[in-house]
Structure formats: structure tokens, C-alpha cells
C-alpha positions, -999 to 999 in steps of 0.1 A, spaced: -433 -177 127 -398 -161 128 -416 -126 123 -439 -130 148 -413 -140 174 -395 -111 165 -424 -87 176 -433 -70 210 -460 -98 215 -460 -111 252 -462 -147 242 -460 -164 209 -473 -201 203 -477 -223 174 -506 -251 176 -495 -282 161 -512 -316 152 -508 -344 178 -473 -361 169 -461 -333 147 -425 -338 159 -410 -317 131 -431 -288 142 -422 -290 177 -384 -292 168 -390 -257 147 -408 -243 179 -380 -253 203 -354 -236 176 -373 -206 177 -382 -205 213 -417 -205 210 -443 -226 229 -458 -255 211 -493 -264 216 -514 -294 205 -548 -292 188 -563 -325 201 -590 -325 173 -570 -313 146 -586 -334 120 -617 -313 128 -600 -285 111 -589 -250 119 -613 -243 147 -595 -270 168 -562 -246 166 -581 -216 177 -596 -233 206 -562 -247 216 -549 -213 214 -574 -193 232 -572 -220 260 -535 -212 264 -538 -174 264 -525 -158 299 -552 -150 324 -544 -113 319 -538 -109 279 -562 -85 265 -566 -101 232 -550 -129 209 -536 -126 174 -545 -157 152 -521 -159 122 -517 -186 98 -483 -207 94 -486 -205 56 -481 -169 52 -445 -168 51 -440 -131 37 -458 -114 68 -430 -91 86 -425 -84 121 -436 -49 110 -469 -61 97 -480 -77 133 -467 -43 149 -494 -23 129 -519 -47 141 -508 -45 178 -508 -6 176 -541 -4 164 -553 -25 190 -534 -7 217 -550 27 203 -586 15 209 -583 -18 228 -616 -35 219 -630 -52 193 -612 -70 163 -584 -59 144 -577 -78 113 -552 -75 80 -564 -61 47 -545 -68 16 -558 -42 -12 -593 -48 -11 -592 -80 4 -596 -89 43 -575 -114 54 -553 -132 82 -538 -123 106 -568 -111 131 -566 -98 166 -595 -107 187 -601 -89 220 -608 -108 253 -644 -101 248 -644 -126 220 -626 -155 234 -659 -174 244 -672 -171 206 -638 -184 196 -638 -212 219 -674 -223 202 -660 -225 168 -659 -258 151 -649 -272 118 -629 -253 92 -636 -218 104 -606 -198 119 -626 -168 131 -645 -156 102 -679 -164 119 -669 -142 149 -657 -114 123 -692 -116 105 -712 -114 137 -694 -81 146 -689 -60 116 -691 -29 137 -663 -40 160 -638 -50 130 -612 -25 122 -590 -36 90 -552 -26 86 -538 -24 54 -508 -45 48 -485 -49 19 -505 -69 -6 -477 -94 -15 -474 -100 22 -506 -117 26 -497 -144 -1 -499 -179 14 -480 -209 5 -501 -245 4 -480 -263 -19 -442 -267 -32 -456 -254 -65 -465 -221 -50 -429 -212 -37 -419 -204 -74 -448 -181 -81 
């Protein structure tokens, strides 16, 4: 979150489960907006919907990033933003070596589809429906690692 908060993004927010006081405290320390995924037990799609609903009316796009990718740097996010500014349509997503991944930036034209997501899908279904509109931006392979458990840290 710190890396994203240090970018040129107009607004940064984190989506939390109801009652996540620790997450809200962190958002406050970082001076970013905390949103609530009311149906958080449904899966990632609930967070996506909460984020899309909170986007400013004049925003051209939304960047969806995962909180469990602590190795991403502000420069990584800026590469995605620059690719979108160069061609402000479609979807821009990260690529780590030969693997596509998160984060992904979606043009406003895809917001309605993002609001229809359900379950564990964080946007992959939208990406799969529009392969001709997807641009992949290569980021350092180790920046895409995610940390899901305490055992992941030493690795």
C-alpha cells in the first residue's frame, strides 16, 4: 500500500472486510481511504465491486491491486499508468516473466462488467472476455511474489 500511495494515482483506497479495525488503522496512518466490502465472505469480487463503486465520476480507469504483493514498487505502478495514458482504453495488466498477474488497470468502459463479478474472481473474467484489449507490461519477476502466510516471508 505504501508503494501505491507514493504514486501519481489521483486517489488510493483499500477495501477491507467489515470490522477490520487493524486495516482501518493502517489506512489512516497511510492517509488512504478505507472502503468496506459488505459481502467480503463472498470472495475477491466483493472487494472489486466496492472499489468500482467508490471511483470518482471523472476517473478514466481503476487500478486493482492485491495487498499481498509487498514487493511491488511505486515505479511498477507508474509503468502501468504510463501505458494507460499512452493509450487510454482497454486493460493494462502486469506480467512477470511469462506469467500474467496483478495488478491490472481497467478503463471505465469495463466498470459495468467489474460490478457484475461474483465469487473469487478479481477481474480475470473481464480480462478473458477482451483479450484483444489487454496490454501486458513487464515488471521484475520477483516484484510479483505474493505473501499469503508467515512461512512465505523467509522464502
